[in-house]
C-alpha positions in Angstrom: 82.3 119.1 98.7 79.2 119.5 100.9 77.0 122.5 100.3 76.5 124.9 103.2 73.4 124.1 105.2 73.0 126.7 108.0 71.5 130.0 107.0 72.3 133.2 108.9 71.2 136.7 108.6 70.7 139.9 110.5 67.3 138.7 111.7 63.7 138.3 110.5 62.8 141.9 110.0 61.9 142.6 106.4 62.2 145.7 104.3 58.7 146.8 103.3 56.9 149.7 101.5 56.4 151.6 104.7 59.3 150.2 106.7 63.0 150.4 105.8 65.4 147.7 106.8 69.0 148.2 105.9 70.9 145.7 103.8 73.1 143.8 106.3 76.8 143.0 106.3 77.8 139.6 107.5 81.5 139.5 108.5 84.0 137.0 109.8 87.8 137.0 110.3 90.1 134.0 110.4 93.8 133.3 110.4 96.0 131.1 108.3 99.7 130.4 108.6 100.2 129.6 104.9 98.2 130.5 101.8 96.5 127.2 100.6 96.7 126.0 97.1 93.0 126.1 96.9 90.4 127.7 99.1 86.9 126.8 97.8 84.1 129.0 99.0 80.5 128.1 98.3 77.7 130.6 98.9 73.9 130.4 98.6 71.6 133.3 99.4 67.8 133.9 99.5 68.2 137.1 97.4 71.3 138.8 96.1 74.8 139.3 97.5 78.2 140.9 97.1 81.2 139.1 98.3 84.4 140.8 99.6 87.6 139.1 100.6 90.1 141.4 102.4 88.4 144.4 100.9 88.2 143.2 97.3 84.8 142.7 95.7 85.1 139.4 93.9 81.4 138.9 93.2 80.6 136.9 90.0 78.6 139.6 88.2 75.8 142.0 89.1 72.7 140.8 91.0 74.5 137.5 91.9 73.8 134.7 91.9 70.5 134.5 89.9 66.9 135.4 90.0 65.1 132.4 91.5 62.3 131.2 93.7 64.1 130.2 96.9 61.4 127.7 97.7 62.5 125.8 94.6 66.2 126.4 94.1 69.1 128.0 95.9 71.8 128.6 93.3 75.2 128.1 94.7 78.2 130.2 93.4 81.6 128.6 93.9 84.9 130.6 94.2 88.5 129.8 94.7 89.6 132.6 96.9 93.2 131.5 97.5 94.7 134.3 95.5 92.9 136.9 97.6 94.1 135.5 101.0 96.9 136.8 103.2 99.2 135.1 105.7 97.8 135.9 109.1 94.4 137.6 109.5 91.8 137.6 106.7 88.2 138.9 106.5 85.2 137.6 104.6 82.4 140.1 104.3 79.1 139.6 102.6 76.6 142.3 101.8 73.1 140.9 101.3 70.2 142.2 99.2 66.6 141.3 99.0 66.2 140.1 95.4 62.8 138.6 94.6 62.8 136.8 98.0 61.6 140.1 99.4 60.1 142.4 96.7 57.3 144.4 98.3 56.8 146.5 95.2 56.0 143.5 93.0 52.3 143.7 93.6 51.1 142.7 90.2 53.1 139.5 90.2 52.1 138.8 93.8 55.7 138.5 95.0 54.8 140.8 97.9 52.7 137.9 99.4 54.8 135.0 98.1 55.2 132.1 100.6 58.9 132.3 100.2 59.2 135.9 101.2 61.9 136.4 103.8 64.6 138.8 105.0 68.1 138.4 103.4 70.0 135.3 104.5 72.9 133.3 103.4 74.7 130.0 103.8 78.4 129.7 103.2 81.1 127.1 103.4 84.9 127.7 103.0 87.1 124.7 102.7 90.9 125.2 102.9 92.3 121.7 103.3 91.4 120.6 106.8 90.3 124.1 107.8 86.6 124.6 107.3 84.5 127.7 107.9 80.8 127.6 107.8 78.0 130.2 108.2 77.2 130.3 111.9 76.8 132.7 114.9 80.5 133.4 114.8 79.8 135.7 111.9 78.9 139.2 113.0 76.4 141.6 111.4 75.7 145.3 111.1 73.5 147.5 108.9 75.1 148.9 105.8 74.7 152.2 104.1 71.9 150.8 101.9 68.9 151.8 104.0 66.5 149.9 101.8 66.7 147.9 98.5 64.0 146.7 96.2 65.0 144.7 93.1 62.2 146.3 91.0 61.9 149.8 92.5 65.3 151.0 93.7 67.5 151.7 96.7 68.0 154.3 99.4 71.7 154.9 100.3 73.1 157.0 103.0 76.8 157.7 102.3 77.2 159.0 105.9 76.9 155.4 107.0 79.5 154.2 104.5 82.7 152.7 106.1 84.8 150.7 103.7 87.1 149.7 106.6 84.5 147.1 107.6 85.7 145.0 104.6 89.3 144.8 105.9 90.8 142.3 108.4 92.0 145.0 110.7 88.5 146.5 111.4 87.4 146.2 114.9 83.9 144.6 114.8 83.6 144.1 118.5 80.6 146.5 118.4 78.8 144.3 115.9 76.3 141.7 117.1 76.4 138.0 116.3 74.5 136.9 113.2 71.2 135.1 113.7 70.5 131.6 112.6 67.3 131.8 110.5 64.9 129.3 109.0 66.4 128.1 105.7 64.5 128.5 102.4 62.8 125.4 101.2 64.7 125.1 97.9 67.3 122.6 96.8 71.0 123.6 96.6 72.1 123.4 93.0 75.2 124.8 91.3 74.8 128.0 89.4 75.7 127.4 85.8 74.2 130.6 84.3 76.3 133.4 82.7 76.5 136.4 85.1 75.2 139.9 84.5 77.9 142.3 83.4 78.5 145.7 82.0 77.9 145.9 78.2 78.5 149.6 77.6 78.4 153.2 79.0 76.6 156.3 77.8 76.7 160.0 78.6 73.7 162.2 78.5 72.8 164.0 75.2 71.0 166.8 77.0 70.2 168.3 80.4 67.1 170.4 81.0 66.1 172.2 84.2 62.5 173.0 85.4 61.6 174.1 88.9 64.9 172.9 90.3 64.5 169.4 88.7 67.2 168.4 86.2 66.2 165.9 83.5 69.0 163.9 82.0 68.3 162.5 78.5 70.4 159.6 77.3 71.0 158.4 73.7 68.7 155.4 74.0 66.2 153.5 76.1 68.1 150.6 77.7 68.6 149.0 81.1 71.2 149.0 83.8 72.5 151.2 86.5 74.6 154.4 86.6 77.6 156.0 88.2 76.7 159.1 90.3 79.6 161.7 90.4 78.9 164.6 92.7 81.1 167.6 93.5 81.1 169.9 96.5 78.4 168.2 98.5 76.9 169.0 101.9 76.5 166.3 104.5 72.8 165.2 104.5 72.1 166.6 101.1 69.4 164.3 99.6 69.5 163.4 95.9 66.5 161.8 94.4 66.8 160.1 91.0 63.7 158.9 89.2 63.9 156.9 86.0 61.6 157.0 83.0 61.4 155.6 79.5 59.5 158.6 78.1 58.4 162.0 79.1 55.2 163.6 77.9 55.4 167.3 76.8 53.9 168.4 80.1 56.8 166.8 81.9 54.9 163.8 83.3 56.2 160.3 82.7 54.6 158.4 79.8 54.3 155.5 82.2 51.3 154.5 84.2 50.8 156.9 87.1 51.3 154.3 89.7 54.9 154.0 88.8 55.5 157.8 89.2 55.1 158.1 92.9 57.9 156.2 94.7 56.8 157.4 98.2 53.5 155.5 97.7 54.2 152.6 95.5 57.9 152.0 94.8 58.4 153.6 91.4 61.9 153.4 89.8 63.5 155.8 92.2 66.9 155.8 94.0 67.8 158.2 96.9 71.4 159.1 97.7 72.2 161.0 100.9 75.5 162.7 100.7 78.4 162.3 103.1 79.7 165.7 102.3 82.9 166.7 100.7 84.7 167.8 97.5 83.6 164.7 95.6 81.5 161.6 96.0 80.9 158.6 93.7 78.3 155.9 93.9 77.0 152.9 91.9 73.9 151.3 93.3 73.6 147.7 94.3 70.7 145.1 94.2 68.6 146.9 91.7 68.5 148.0 88.0 66.4 150.3 86.0 65.0 150.6 82.5 65.2 154.2 81.3 66.2 156.8 78.9 65.5 159.8 81.1 66.5 160.5 84.7 65.0 163.3 86.8 67.3 164.5 89.5 66.1 166.5 92.5 68.2 167.9 95.3 71.3 169.0 93.3 72.6 172.5 92.8 73.1 174.2 89.4 76.9 173.7 89.8 76.4 170.0 90.4 74.2 169.5 87.3 77.2 168.7 85.1 77.3 166.3 82.1 79.4 163.9 84.1 77.0 163.8 87.0 75.5 160.6 85.6 77.0 157.9 83.5 74.6 155.2 82.2 76.1 151.7 82.8 74.2 149.2 80.5 73.8 145.8 82.0 73.0 142.4 80.4 73.6 138.8 80.9 77.1 138.1 79.6 76.8 136.5 76.2 79.1 136.1 73.2 77.9 137.2 69.8 76.7 134.4 67.5 75.2 136.1 64.5 75.3 139.4 62.7 73.3 141.3 60.1 73.8 144.5 58.1 72.5 145.9 54.9 72.5 149.1 52.7 69.2 150.3 54.2 69.9 152.2 57.4 66.2 151.9 58.4 66.5 148.2 58.5 69.8 148.4 60.4 68.3 150.6 63.0 65.2 148.3 63.4 67.7 145.4 63.8 69.6 147.4 66.4 66.3 148.2 68.2 65.5 144.5 68.4 69.0 143.5 69.6 68.9 146.3 72.2 65.6 145.1 73.5 66.9 141.5 73.7 69.9 142.6 75.7 68.0 145.1 77.8 65.6 142.4 78.9 68.1 139.6 79.5 69.0 140.1 83.1 69.8 136.5 84.2 66.5 135.5 82.4 64.4 137.0 79.6 62.1 139.5 81.1 59.1 141.4 79.7 60.4 144.9 80.4 63.3 146.3 82.5 61.4 149.3 83.9 58.1 148.1 85.2 57.8 144.3 86.0 61.1 142.6 85.3 59.1 139.3 85.1 60.1 136.2 83.3 56.9 135.8 81.3 56.8 132.5 79.4 55.4 134.1 76.2 58.3 136.5 76.0 60.7 133.6 76.3 58.9 131.6 73.7 58.7 134.4 71.2 62.3 135.5 71.7 64.1 132.1 72.0 65.0 131.8 68.3 66.3 135.2 67.5 68.2 135.3 70.8 69.9 132.1 70.0 70.7 133.3 66.5 72.5 136.4 67.6 73.7 135.6 71.1 74.7 132.7 73.4 72.0 132.5 76.1 71.8 128.7 76.3 73.3 128.4 79.8 70.7 130.8 81.2 67.9 129.2 79.1 68.9 125.8 80.6 68.7 127.2 84.1 65.4 128.9 83.4 64.0 125.6 82.1 65.2 124.0 85.4 63.0 126.5 87.2 60.1 125.9 84.8 60.2 122.1 85.5 60.1 122.7 89.2 57.2 125.2 88.8 55.2 122.8 86.7 52.1 121.7 88.7 51.2 118.1 89.3 48.6 118.1 86.5 51.1 119.5 84.0 50.0 123.2 84.2 52.6 125.9 83.9 52.5 129.4 85.4 52.7 132.4 83.1 55.7 133.8 85.0 58.9 132.0 85.9 60.2 132.3 88.6 57.0 133.1 90.5 55.3 132.2 93.7 51.8 130.7 93.4 50.7 133.2 90.8 49.6 132.9 87.1 48.7 129.1 87.2 45.1 129.8 86.4 45.4 133.1 84.6 47.8 135.0 82.3 49.0 131.9 80.6 47.6 129.5 77.9 49.2 127.5 75.0 50.8 130.6 73.4 52.5 131.3 76.7 53.1 127.7 77.8 54.9 126.7 74.6 58.1 128.0 76.0 58.4 124.4 77.5 58.8 123.2 73.9 60.2 126.1 72.0 63.3 126.7 74.1 64.5 123.1 74.0 63.6 123.0 70.3 65.6 126.0 69.2 68.6 125.1 71.3 68.5 121.7 69.5 67.9 123.3 66.2 70.8 125.8 66.4 73.3 123.9 68.7 72.4 120.2 68.0 72.1 119.8 71.8 69.9 116.7 72.5 70.7 116.9 76.2 68.3 119.9 76.6 65.6 117.6 75.1 66.5 114.8 77.5 66.4 117.2 80.5 62.9 118.5 79.6 61.3 115.5 77.9 59.3 114.6 81.0 58.0 118.2 81.4 57.1 118.2 77.8 55.0 115.0 77.8 53.4 116.1 81.1 52.4 119.4 79.5 51.0 117.7 76.4 49.0 115.4 78.6 47.6 118.5 80.4 46.9 120.0 77.0 45.0 116.9 75.9 42.7 117.3 78.9 42.0 121.0 78.0 40.3 120.0 74.7 36.8 121.2 74.4 33.9 119.1 73.3 34.3 120.6 69.8 37.9 119.3 69.7 39.5 122.7 70.0 41.8 124.4 72.6 40.6 127.7 74.0 41.9 129.1 77.3 44.3 131.7 78.5 45.7 134.6 76.5 45.7 135.1 72.7 47.4 137.3 70.1 48.6 139.8 72.7 49.2 143.5 72.0 47.3 143.6 68.7 48.5 146.8 66.8 46.4 149.8 67.4 44.1 147.9 69.8 46.1 147.1 73.0 46.9 144.0 74.9 43.6 142.2 75.3 41.6 143.3 72.2 43.0 140.8 69.7 41.2 140.1 66.4 42.1 136.4 66.0 39.7 134.2 68.0 41.3 132.5 70.9 40.4 129.0 69.8 42.1 129.8 66.5 45.5 130.8 68.0 45.4 128.3 70.8 44.7 125.4 68.6 47.2 126.4 65.9 50.1 126.9 68.3 49.1 123.6 70.0 49.4 121.8 66.7 52.8 123.4 66.2 53.9 122.4 69.7 53.0 118.8 69.0 54.8 118.7 65.7 58.0 120.0 67.3 57.6 117.6 70.2 57.4 114.7 67.7 60.7 115.7 66.1 62.5 116.1 69.5 61.2 112.8 70.9 62.4 111.1 67.7 65.8 112.7 68.1 66.2 111.1 71.6 64.6 107.8 70.6 61.4 108.1 72.7 58.9 106.5 70.3 56.1 106.2 72.9 56.2 109.9 73.6 56.6 110.7 69.9 53.5 108.7 69.1 51.5 110.4 71.8 52.5 113.9 70.5 51.8 112.8 66.9 48.3 111.5 67.8 47.5 114.6 69.7 48.7 116.7 66.7 46.5 114.8 64.3 43.5 115.1 66.7 43.9 118.8 67.0 44.6 119.4 63.4 41.5 117.5 62.4 39.3 119.5 64.6 40.9 122.7 63.4 40.4 121.9 59.8 36.7 121.0 60.5 35.8 123.9 62.7 38.4 126.7 62.0 38.7 126.7 58.2 36.3 127.6 55.5 37.6 125.3 52.8 35.4 126.9 50.2 37.2 130.2 50.5 40.3 128.8 52.2 39.8 131.3 55.0 40.8 130.7 58.7 38.4 131.7 61.5 38.7 135.4 62.2 39.3 136.4 58.6 42.4 138.3 59.8 46.1 138.3 59.2 47.0 136.4 62.3 44.5 133.6 61.8 45.4 133.2 58.1 49.2 133.3 58.6 49.1 130.9 61.5 46.9 128.4 59.6 49.5 128.4 56.8 52.6 128.5 59.0 51.5 125.7 61.3 50.2 123.5 58.5 46.5 123.6 59.3 46.0 124.0 55.6 47.2 121.0 53.5 49.9 121.5 50.9 47.4 121.5 48.0 45.4 124.2 49.7 48.2 126.6 50.6 48.4 128.5 47.4 44.8 129.5 47.6 45.1 130.2 51.3 48.0 132.4 50.7 46.2 134.3 48.0 43.5 134.9 50.6 46.1 136.2 53.0 47.2 138.7 50.3 43.6 139.8 49.9 43.3 140.4 53.7 46.5 142.4 53.8 45.2 144.5 50.9 41.9 145.0 52.7 43.8 146.1 55.8 45.6 148.9 53.9 48.9 147.0 53.2 50.0 147.3 56.9 50.5 144.6 59.5 47.3 144.0 61.5 48.5 141.4 64.1 49.5 140.9 67.7 52.8 139.4 68.8 51.9 135.9 67.9 50.7 136.8 64.4 53.8 138.9 63.8 55.9 135.9 64.6 54.7 134.1 61.5 53.3 136.7 59.1 56.5 138.0 57.5 58.0 134.5 57.2 54.9 133.2 55.4 55.0 136.2 53.0 58.7 135.6 52.2 58.3 131.8 51.9 55.7 132.4 49.1 57.9 134.8 47.2 56.6 138.1 48.7 59.6 139.2 50.7 59.3 142.6 49.1 55.9 143.1 50.6 57.0 141.8 54.0 60.0 144.2 53.9 57.8 147.1 53.0 55.3 146.3 55.8 58.3 146.1 58.3 60.1 149.3 57.3 57.6 151.7 55.9 56.8 154.8 57.9 53.1 154.3 57.8 51.4 153.3 61.0 51.7 150.6 62.3 55.1 149.3 61.4 58.6 148.9 62.8 59.6 151.8 60.6 56.9 153.9 62.2 58.4 153.1 65.6 61.8 154.2 64.3 60.3 157.5 63.1 58.7 158.0 66.5 62.2 158.1 68.0 62.1 154.5 69.4 65.5 153.0 70.2 63.9 149.8 71.6 60.8 147.8 70.6 57.6 148.9 72.2 55.1 146.6 73.9 52.2 148.1 71.9 52.0 149.7 68.5 49.8 152.6 69.8 49.8 156.2 68.7 51.2 158.5 71.3 48.0 160.6 71.5 46.3 157.5 73.1 48.8 157.9 76.0 48.7 154.1 76.1 52.1 152.6 75.5 52.6 150.1 78.3 56.3 149.7 77.7 58.9 151.1 75.4 61.3 148.3 75.8 59.9 144.8 75.0 61.7 142.1 73.3 58.8 139.9 72.2 58.4 141.7 68.8 62.1 141.0 68.1 61.7 138.1 65.6 61.9 140.8 62.9 65.7 140.6 63.4 65.5 136.9 62.7 63.5 137.7 59.5 66.2 140.0 58.2 68.8 137.3 58.8 66.8 134.4 57.4 65.3 136.1 54.3 67.6 139.0 53.3 70.9 137.2 54.1 69.1 133.9 53.3 70.8 131.8 56.0 68.7 128.7 56.9 70.7 126.4 59.2 69.5 123.2 60.9 72.3 121.9 63.2 71.0 118.3 63.9 71.2 117.4 60.2 74.3 119.6 59.4 72.1 121.2 56.8 72.5 124.7 55.4 70.4 126.2 52.7 71.2 129.7 51.4 68.2 131.5 49.9 68.6 135.3 49.9 65.9 137.6 48.7 67.1 140.6 46.7 64.3 142.9 47.7 63.7 146.3 46.3 65.3 149.1 48.3 68.3 147.2 49.3 71.6 147.3 47.4 73.5 144.9 49.6 73.0 142.6 52.6 75.6 140.9 54.8 74.7 138.2 57.4 76.8 135.7 59.4 76.3 132.9 61.9 78.7 131.0 64.0 77.5 127.4 63.5 78.9 124.4 65.4 80.9 123.5 62.3 82.3 127.0 61.7 81.2 130.4 60.5 78.6 130.9 57.8 78.6 134.1 55.9 76.5 135.4 53.0 77.1 138.7 51.3 75.4 140.0 48.2 75.5 143.3 46.3 73.5 144.5 43.4 75.0 146.0 40.3 72.2 147.3 38.1 70.1 144.2 37.2 72.7 141.7 38.4 73.9 140.5 41.8 77.3 139.4 43.1 76.7 136.7 45.7 79.4 135.5 48.1 78.9 132.4 50.2 81.2 131.0 52.8 80.2 127.8 54.6 82.0 125.0 56.4 82.6 122.0 54.1 80.9 119.6 56.5 77.5 121.3 55.9 75.3 120.2 53.0 72.4 121.9 51.3 71.6 124.2 48.4 71.9 127.8 47.2 68.5 128.9 45.9 67.8 132.1 44.1 64.6 134.1 44.1 62.1 133.9 41.2 63.4 135.6 38.1 67.1 135.2 39.1 69.6 132.6 37.7 73.2 131.8 38.1 75.4 133.1 35.3 77.0 130.3 33.3 80.1 131.4 31.5 79.4 129.3 28.5 75.6 129.4 28.2 74.9 132.8 29.6 72.0 131.7 31.8 72.2 128.7 34.1 70.1 127.2 36.9 68.5 129.0 39.9 69.6 126.2 42.2 73.1 125.0 43.0 74.6 122.5 45.5 76.0 124.4 48.5 79.6 125.3 48.0 81.6 128.3 49.2 82.4 130.7 46.4 81.5 133.9 44.5 78.6 133.7 42.2 77.4 136.1 39.5 73.6 136.2 39.4 71.5 137.5 36.5 68.0 138.9 36.7 65.8 138.0 33.8 62.2 138.9 32.9 
């Protein structure tokens, strides 16, 4: 079937900060004598849409179809609407929203000046046998009750303008004007294969406080989504203002940067609802979402400030569960829940950096979160579509922007190898956990182009050093990282090359594999010469991030690792036994500790209440992961819902439950760590071959270990140091067994 070509809209006038333009309806009626067996409707829009057939909203998810740069791609949703049709007269009605195609509040990501900026428009084609309806001037248009909408900032809605009759076939639209044919976006039509955004839960407020006529609603956790407004006994024209915050300082001001507090000036997270007037009114906003824990409501009466005034509707990309983790330590469970909440809160079509402030698809966030998201959820359809946008955004010389989708921003700033490695890590982890080589094939050209670009960024000393480094170093803030940039850039570049080698071999591309291998050896050689003190086995920077990265990414040779690890322990002791890293250092530090037999130390650093730690965040009342580990008195916590620290959830699953799965080789190794402070741990993962589950429970000095694994997987069960399998005849047996489902008695010896 042909994709729709002609774009129509209400005109060229765009909603702006100082100029409101209502979201338009586009409507058309048609008649049929019989209901067809199939009636395929295809729709593409520059921003967002809601689709109504004979009064029924049949839109595939919230913020449909997808967040994209319309100069690159126009994602097409396809519907079979035959079951919604009636004999005789029918009505198609589309409500259009701006999306990122017109996001005037997105100043920091330059969307307000993007080349693709345009007023809402859509292209549609409906095929019912020989009868075909396409978007054209026969469609009629009229403003809706949404007086303005901004994807990031919020909406203004006037219920006095609401008329649901416009959705029905019988409505007389003779007073509406004809739709305008408008210039089409430059992007290609492609089918939308991503999972839609859907509701994942609802919450009621835990408290309501009033001050100077403003009612503050506090919800159980910091999440993202929309809400249902339920008003009683309203007056026509009554104006309700709802402002959304992650945190409130004791003086009542938002903990966010001041620029996001004043919606009249700079489009903060604020919605406005103007009442129609009556005994009751309900409303759920369209074309926006918010990240929040608190809502300040102005314009309501004391009688209207009821507990059911607001219901929090949590939103996230619709994804099935894939893995689970639970243990006896509720602190660990709550940290795990914080990480999962942040992953879900920030997965709105794509992985974003925060749901309240930017809503941007930063490449570093995707790279850092790819593995744990794939462990616990099923995001691969959306990852695949995001990678499609990445490939289109890649510059001719192989450069990648730091944000995807974007306009022409962040190609020469706010990126670098630690950000760009999303081009490799997302395909790699989909391959690792799903054995999907198609994702490698799709991205192999982008990967080799990027590696070629990387090879041209090598300095005269053989190192890589550009872009951003170990972001959000604890206690220091975003830019003030301890690890030298040439250390982190070169180390992650070596790791990228190593993973590229493995992927190219998997799809039988030896030339590309050889190129990646040669680049890896070149960078590793320079790193060993210039970044390592081989007398003391210390990496440049003499800090936790540098040392852990040099170990994790094999800059140290195997014979050097033991001494290098001892040096890492000394650095941790020097730093007071707490983590002293940014997000990229945290991604490897705890894994290195556990791999060398120090899972107890890693667990303590993660869960202890001492600053900085994830346990400290928990004790601070956090329900999602913060962007910065900064004490509140600094008044400098950029975001309280960021997912790029979330690999800690992967660490619990990998080292406490002990599940180490590699799908391409059908390999499963079980190596749980029986750390102090935990009496039991329970982890599972839905592998391609079937469910894997590990459960262990301590009984004094011994452990009962239960393993369930598909028979088609091979590997070993390995016990920690000082533990052995109990042999009924000999008393003490081996610490390693061939992988086999069963219940094992484990003995601790000294």
